[in-house]
C-alpha positions in Angstrom: 78.3 -13.0 -10.0 81.7 -11.9 -8.8 82.1 -11.7 -5.0 84.8 -9.6 -3.3 85.1 -9.2 0.4 84.6 -5.6 1.5 87.0 -3.9 3.8 85.7 -2.7 7.2 84.8 1.0 7.4 87.5 3.4 8.5 86.6 5.7 11.3 88.4 8.8 12.6 89.2 7.3 16.0 91.3 10.2 17.3 88.4 12.6 16.5 85.8 10.3 18.0 87.9 10.0 21.2 88.4 13.7 21.4 84.7 14.3 20.9 83.9 11.8 23.7 86.3 13.6 26.0 84.9 17.0 25.2 81.3 15.8 25.7 82.2 14.3 29.0 83.8 17.6 30.1 80.7 19.6 29.1 78.4 17.2 31.0 80.5 17.3 34.1 80.9 21.1 34.1 77.2 21.8 33.4 75.9 19.3 36.0 78.3 20.5 38.7 77.5 24.2 37.9 73.7 23.6 38.0 73.7 21.6 41.2 76.2 23.8 43.0 74.3 26.9 42.0 71.1 25.4 43.4 72.8 24.5 46.7 74.5 27.9 47.3 71.7 29.9 45.5 74.0 31.4 42.9 72.0 32.4 39.8 75.2 32.7 37.7 76.1 29.0 38.3 72.6 27.9 37.5 72.6 29.8 34.3 76.0 28.4 33.4 74.7 24.9 34.0 71.9 25.5 31.6 73.6 27.5 28.9 76.8 25.4 28.6 75.1 22.2 27.2 72.9 24.3 24.9 75.8 26.2 23.5 77.8 23.0 23.1 74.9 21.4 21.2 74.5 24.4 18.9 78.2 24.4 18.2 78.2 20.7 17.5 75.2 21.1 15.1 76.9 23.9 13.2 80.2 22.2 13.0 78.7 18.9 11.6 76.2 20.7 9.3 78.5 20.6 6.2 79.3 16.9 6.7 75.6 16.0 7.1 74.7 18.1 4.1 77.3 16.2 2.0 76.0 12.9 3.3 72.4 13.8 2.5 73.3 14.7 -1.0 74.6 11.2 -1.8 72.1 9.1 -3.7 71.7 5.7 -2.0 72.3 2.6 -4.0 69.9 -0.3 -4.1 71.1 -3.9 -4.0 70.1 -7.4 -3.2 71.4 -9.1 0.0 71.3 -12.4 1.6 70.7 -12.9 5.4 73.7 -14.8 6.9 72.3 -14.7 10.4 69.9 -12.7 12.5 69.4 -12.2 16.2 66.8 -10.3 18.2 68.8 -8.2 20.8 66.0 -7.0 23.1 62.9 -4.8 23.1 59.6 -4.9 24.9 57.5 -3.1 22.4 56.0 -4.1 19.0 59.2 -3.1 17.3 62.1 -5.5 18.2 65.8 -4.5 17.5 67.3 -7.2 15.4 71.0 -7.7 14.5 71.4 -8.8 10.9 74.6 -10.2 9.3 74.2 -9.6 5.5 76.1 -10.3 2.4 75.3 -7.5 0.0 75.7 -7.9 -3.8 75.4 -4.7 -5.8 74.9 -4.9 -9.5 77.9 -2.6 -10.4 80.2 -2.7 -7.4 82.1 -5.2 -5.3 80.1 -7.3 -2.9 80.6 -6.8 0.8 79.5 -8.1 4.2 78.0 -5.9 6.8 76.4 -6.3 10.2 73.6 -3.9 11.0 70.9 -3.4 13.6 67.4 -2.5 12.6 64.0 -2.5 14.3 61.5 -5.1 12.9 57.8 -5.3 13.8 56.9 -8.5 15.7 54.3 -9.4 13.0 56.9 -9.1 10.2 59.7 -10.9 12.1 58.9 -14.4 10.7 59.5 -13.0 7.2 63.2 -12.7 7.9 65.1 -16.0 8.0 68.7 -17.1 7.3 69.6 -17.4 3.6 66.6 -15.2 2.7 67.1 -12.6 0.0 66.0 -9.1 0.5 66.4 -5.6 -0.9 68.7 -3.1 0.8 69.9 0.5 0.3 73.2 2.0 1.3 75.2 5.2 0.6 78.0 4.2 -1.8 80.6 6.0 0.4 79.3 4.5 3.7 78.3 0.9 3.0 78.1 0.2 6.8 75.0 2.4 6.8 73.1 -0.3 4.9 69.4 -0.4 5.7 66.8 -3.1 4.8 64.0 -1.8 2.4 60.8 -3.0 3.9 58.6 -2.0 1.0 60.7 -2.3 -2.2 59.4 -1.4 -5.6 57.7 -4.3 -7.6 60.7 -4.7 -9.8 63.1 -5.2 -6.9 60.6 -7.3 -5.0 60.4 -9.6 -8.0 64.2 -9.8 -8.3 64.5 -10.7 -4.6 62.0 -13.5 -5.0 63.9 -15.4 -7.7 67.6 -14.3 -7.1 70.3 -16.3 -5.4 73.1 -14.3 -3.6 76.3 -16.0 -2.6 77.9 -15.4 0.8 80.7 -12.9 1.1 83.7 -14.2 3.1 85.7 -12.1 5.6 84.9 -9.8 8.5 81.6 -7.9 8.4 81.5 -4.1 8.6 79.5 -2.9 11.5 77.1 0.0 11.5 77.7 0.6 15.3 81.4 -0.1 15.8 82.6 -0.5 19.4 85.4 1.8 20.5 86.5 -0.4 23.4 87.2 0.9 26.8 89.4 3.9 25.7 86.4 5.9 24.6 84.6 5.3 27.9 87.7 6.2 30.0 88.3 9.4 28.1 84.6 10.4 28.5 84.8 9.7 32.2 88.1 11.7 32.5 86.5 14.6 30.7 83.5 14.5 33.0 85.8 14.6 36.1 87.9 17.3 34.7 84.8 19.4 33.8 83.5 19.1 37.3 86.9 19.9 38.8 87.2 23.0 36.6 83.9 24.4 37.8 84.8 23.7 41.5 88.2 25.4 41.0 87.0 28.5 39.1 84.1 29.1 41.5 85.7 27.9 44.7 85.3 31.3 46.3 81.5 31.2 45.7 81.1 27.6 46.6 83.3 27.3 49.7 84.7 30.6 51.1 81.6 32.8 51.0 79.3 29.9 51.7 81.2 29.1 54.9 81.3 32.7 55.8 77.6 33.0 55.3 76.8 30.3 57.8 74.5 31.5 60.5 75.9 29.1 63.0 78.1 30.7 65.7 81.8 30.6 64.7 84.0 28.7 67.1 86.1 30.9 69.4 89.7 31.0 68.3 90.8 33.5 70.8 90.1 34.3 74.4 90.6 38.1 73.8 88.7 40.1 76.4 85.8 42.3 75.5 85.8 46.1 75.8 83.1 47.8 77.7 82.3 51.6 77.5 79.6 53.2 79.5 78.5 56.9 79.4 75.5 58.7 80.7 73.7 58.2 77.3 75.0 55.0 75.8 76.9 51.8 76.6 78.9 49.6 74.2 80.5 46.2 74.4 83.0 45.1 71.8 84.0 41.5 71.6 87.4 40.3 70.7 88.4 38.4 67.5 86.8 35.0 67.1 83.9 35.9 69.4 80.2 36.6 68.5 77.1 38.0 70.2 75.4 34.8 68.9 77.6 32.6 71.1 75.8 31.0 73.9 75.4 33.4 76.9 77.5 36.1 75.2 74.7 38.6 74.6 73.2 38.2 78.1 76.6 38.8 79.7 77.2 41.9 77.6 73.8 43.4 78.5 74.3 42.7 82.2 77.7 44.4 82.1 76.0 47.6 81.0 73.1 47.5 83.4 74.9 46.9 86.7 73.9 49.2 89.5 71.0 49.9 91.8 69.1 52.1 89.4 68.7 49.4 86.7 68.8 51.8 83.8 66.2 51.6 81.1 66.9 51.6 77.4 65.5 53.4 74.4 67.2 51.2 71.8 69.4 48.1 71.8 71.4 47.4 68.7 73.2 44.0 68.4 75.8 43.2 65.7 78.1 40.2 65.4 80.8 41.6 67.8 79.2 44.8 68.9 76.4 45.7 71.4 75.1 49.3 71.7 72.5 50.4 74.3 71.0 53.9 74.1 69.8 54.6 77.7 66.6 56.5 78.5 67.4 60.0 80.0 67.0 60.1 83.7 63.8 61.8 84.8 62.3 61.9 81.3 59.2 59.7 80.7 59.8 57.8 77.4 58.8 54.5 75.8 61.8 52.7 77.4 62.2 49.1 78.4 64.4 46.9 80.5 67.3 45.7 78.2 67.6 42.6 80.4 64.1 41.5 79.1 65.5 40.6 75.7 64.6 37.0 74.6 68.3 36.0 74.5 67.7 32.4 73.6 65.6 33.4 70.5 68.2 35.9 69.0 70.4 33.3 67.2 67.3 31.6 65.7 65.9 34.9 64.6 69.1 35.9 62.9 69.4 32.5 61.2 65.8 32.7 60.0 66.4 36.2 58.6 69.5 35.0 56.7 67.7 32.1 55.1 64.1 33.1 54.5 64.2 36.7 53.3 65.6 36.0 49.9 68.7 38.0 50.4 71.5 36.7 48.1 74.8 35.9 49.8 74.0 37.6 53.2 77.1 39.3 54.6 76.0 41.2 57.7 73.2 41.4 60.1 71.9 43.7 62.8 69.2 43.3 65.5 67.4 46.4 66.8 65.2 46.3 69.9 63.0 49.3 70.9 59.7 50.0 72.7 58.4 52.9 70.5 55.2 51.1 69.7 54.5 50.6 73.4 55.7 47.0 73.6 59.2 45.5 72.9 59.8 45.0 69.2 62.7 43.2 67.6 63.9 43.9 64.0 66.6 41.8 62.3 68.0 43.4 59.1 70.2 41.3 56.8 72.3 42.8 54.1 73.8 41.0 51.1 74.7 41.1 47.4 71.0 41.2 46.4 69.9 43.9 48.8 68.4 43.9 52.3 65.6 42.1 54.1 63.9 42.7 57.5 62.3 40.3 59.9 60.2 41.7 62.8 59.3 39.8 66.0 57.6 40.6 69.3 59.2 40.7 72.8 59.1 36.9 73.1 60.8 36.3 69.8 57.7 35.3 67.8 58.0 36.4 64.2 55.4 38.9 63.1 56.3 39.8 59.6 59.0 39.6 56.9 60.0 41.9 54.1 62.8 41.9 51.5 64.1 44.1 48.8 
């Protein structure tokens, strides 16, 4: 039998490297979008993280469909092969992955040497030994896809029992060629670039608006004085830039600036916004459901605002307003939060204890 060393398979390495780079980019972008969307509660990012890999998988399937159809149409060739060496490479189940080094000798083609990996049942493993002859199948155009036929036809089984196959010299073709470190580096680079692209494209949602949505008091960047206006019916306090009514002691100071005097004026309504306090005073001599504005639970106001921003389901909260009144006969606080997804309201009693929540 004439023996000719087969050449190693040729692989389109540039295409394989490009595919690895693109796959890494999709993985990095989808994971970053999904995790970031969950953190900042952005539905669009979560959807992007789920849709991107699905769309990539569908595109890959459609692009490779013609090639896989051509490969499936190729009729495999059956041949005898001799085991040059074999080695179990792991496995903790009944099927053990084994690496085979085979010399394949087709009847009507040049012989070649190939290295494959195939699972073998532990019970059948003793049947495979060096220099043993067995039956294999392989696509004629892709001999590195050789597979051992575990249940050959009686004719081939009889041939394998009496045949002698010579070894094929030269390097063995590999069914799982290693690409070296270049493929791994390109995949990692694609992953990092994909993650960076998402962070760059959605930086406003991930950083700017998220920081602006924080319920924590903003640090004072200016010592601009506040403006106080008092009339017979109302009183207002407007804070300067960089200040907030949620700053420690700021709301108490603003209320006291409007209620100085011997008569200790009562209020019908108190409205608190980030930099604006408005008090509607009760008319003098008229019996109404008024209350002392100095009785507000100042220490609970920042916590109520933060709770309203985070528990009412309002997407990207942008503004808040606290309203205090005594219409029901006792002091009631209502915190309304407005955002992209609508508004939500949190109601508390005069001590700042939450009574109910509602969102829209």
